[in-house]
Structure formats: structure tokens, C-alpha cells
C-alpha positions in Angstrom: 63.1 116.5 162.8 64.3 119.7 164.4 64.1 117.9 167.7 66.4 115.1 166.5 68.9 117.6 165.0 68.9 119.6 168.4 69.4 116.3 170.5 72.2 115.0 168.4 73.7 118.6 168.4 73.7 119.1 172.0 74.0 115.5 173.5 77.7 115.2 172.9 77.8 112.8 170.0 81.4 111.5 169.6 83.4 113.3 166.7 86.0 111.9 164.7 89.4 112.6 165.7 92.5 113.8 163.4 92.7 111.6 160.4 95.9 109.5 160.4 98.5 109.9 157.8 98.0 107.6 154.9 100.9 105.6 153.4 100.4 105.1 149.8 101.5 101.8 148.1 105.1 102.1 146.7 105.3 102.8 143.0 105.4 99.5 141.1 108.8 98.4 139.8 109.4 99.2 136.2 108.5 95.9 134.3 110.4 95.6 131.1 108.8 93.8 128.4 111.2 91.7 126.2 110.0 90.5 122.9 111.7 87.6 121.4 112.9 87.7 117.8 110.2 86.8 115.2 110.5 83.2 113.9 108.9 84.0 110.4 111.2 84.3 107.3 110.7 87.4 105.2 108.1 86.9 102.4 110.5 87.8 99.7 112.8 84.7 100.6 111.3 81.9 98.8 114.2 79.5 99.3 112.9 76.4 101.0 111.3 72.8 100.2 108.0 72.8 98.8 105.0 70.3 98.2 102.8 71.4 95.5 99.5 69.9 94.5 97.2 70.9 91.7 95.3 70.1 88.6 96.9 69.5 85.1 95.2 69.7 81.7 96.9 69.0 78.4 96.2 68.6 74.7 98.0 65.6 73.3 98.9 64.2 69.9 99.2 60.6 70.2 98.3 57.6 68.0 97.9 60.1 65.0 94.9 62.0 66.8 94.5 64.9 69.2 92.9 64.3 72.6 93.0 66.2 75.8 93.7 65.0 79.3 92.7 66.2 82.7 94.1 65.1 86.0 96.4 66.0 89.0 100.0 66.4 89.8 102.2 66.5 93.1 105.5 68.0 93.1 108.2 67.9 95.8 110.9 70.6 94.9 113.7 72.3 96.8 114.1 76.0 95.7 117.3 78.1 95.9 116.7 81.4 94.2 120.2 82.7 94.1 121.7 79.4 92.9 122.6 78.4 89.2 120.2 75.4 89.4 117.2 77.1 91.3 114.8 74.2 91.5 115.5 70.5 91.8 112.9 67.9 92.7 110.4 65.3 91.5 106.7 65.3 90.4 104.2 62.4 90.0 100.9 62.8 88.3 97.8 60.8 86.8 95.5 62.0 84.0 92.6 60.7 82.2 91.8 60.9 78.3 88.7 62.5 77.6 87.8 60.7 74.3 89.9 57.6 73.9 89.5 56.1 77.3 92.2 55.2 79.8 94.9 57.6 81.0 98.5 58.1 82.0 100.6 58.2 85.1 104.0 59.4 85.4 107.1 60.2 87.4 109.4 63.0 86.4 112.6 64.4 87.7 112.4 68.3 87.4 115.2 70.9 87.4 114.9 74.6 86.8 116.9 78.0 86.7 115.9 81.6 86.8 115.7 83.3 83.6 114.4 86.8 82.9 112.8 87.0 86.2 110.8 83.6 85.9 111.8 80.2 86.8 112.1 77.8 83.7 113.1 74.2 83.5 113.1 70.8 82.2 111.6 67.4 83.0 112.4 63.8 82.3 110.9 60.6 83.4 109.0 57.4 82.9 105.3 57.1 82.2 102.7 54.3 81.9 100.1 54.6 79.5 96.8 52.9 80.6 93.8 51.9 78.3 90.4 50.6 79.2 90.7 47.5 76.8 94.5 47.1 76.4 97.4 46.2 78.7 99.5 49.1 80.2 102.3 50.4 77.9 105.6 51.7 79.0 107.1 54.9 77.9 109.0 58.0 78.7 109.0 61.8 78.2 111.2 64.8 78.2 109.7 68.2 78.4 110.2 72.0 79.2 108.1 74.4 81.6 107.9 77.6 82.9 106.5 79.2 86.0 104.6 82.4 86.1 101.8 81.8 88.7 100.8 78.9 86.6 103.1 76.4 84.8 102.7 75.8 81.3 104.6 72.9 79.7 105.4 71.1 76.5 106.8 67.6 76.3 107.5 64.8 73.7 107.8 61.3 74.3 107.4 57.7 73.1 105.2 54.9 74.3 105.6 51.2 73.3 103.2 50.1 70.6 101.6 53.7 70.2 104.8 55.4 69.0 105.7 59.2 69.8 103.7 61.7 71.2 103.6 65.5 71.6 101.7 67.3 74.4 101.0 70.9 75.4 99.4 71.8 78.7 99.2 73.8 82.0 99.7 72.8 85.6 98.4 75.0 88.5 100.9 74.4 91.2 99.3 75.2 94.6 101.5 75.2 97.7 100.5 72.5 100.2 103.6 72.7 102.5 106.6 74.8 102.9 109.7 74.1 105.0 
């Protein structure tokens, strides 16, 4: 090993010359990031058109007896919070009687306004009473409702051949679509 070192030391091994100047890459041009404005509305702005879908349950006094109904309701409404008429739309639903058999389908126009920090309103529309062993009966109803996360309601109406009815219930309005 010492012999190898001596041979290399005195044999005239080529050495590197002076190092050339290194030219560094030029600095990158400043890249300006442009963020487009957000396309989302503020969460406090509830104005828009909504499609709601949810379950409905009620207790009804019809044909001189109390019975309960369970079903579903679909509502298409336009909300304008700061307007005198804050909600305008339509709802359609169907429910089934628990004891008497048959059920009911309805189509209501709904209107509402904000009062004491909550939306309250009225509904009006035709309905069809269905029975397991009788022909469909036509009727109509008028009601009041409120919205506080759930939508409690009360309505009265008349069905041909059955007479007047009264109903109280609750609707759980789950937003399906907002535009």
C-alpha cells in the first residue's frame, strides 16, 4: 500500500486544473397566485328554491273517531326571508290510516311569513280519501303550520260522504335540493 502511494505521488499523475466559474440558474420569476372568488352563498342566506322530502304523522278526528296516519310529503317552495310573503310553494303527500284502513293523498298550496323569528303559514288544497273497501272520496282542507326545525301543523276539512275532519300532526322537512 505504501508502494502504491509513492508510485502515484511521484509518477506525475494529472491533477485537476482551476475550477471554472459556475453560473447559477437565474432566480425564478415571481409567480402570482390568483384565487377566483368563491361561488358559495353565505350560510346565513336562506333565500332560494327548495325541494323538501320527509315523513309526516298526524292524529285525525274523522267519521266520529280518532285515528292516526303516517306517510310522506314532498314540498317545492321558494323562500325570500326579507319579503312580506317569505314562502310560496306547493306540497303533495300521502299517508295511510293505522286502524281504519285506506289512506289519504293531497296537494296543497302553501304560503308563509316570518313572525317572531320563525316561519309560519297556511295551506289550502284538495285531497282524496282512499278506503280499502269503498270508492275514493273527494275533499279539501285548510291548515296552519309553523317551522322550527320540524313543521307542526293543524288542518280542518271536509270529505264527501264522511263529513268534517280535524287533524294535528308534524312534518319533518328534509332538504333534498337547494337552488
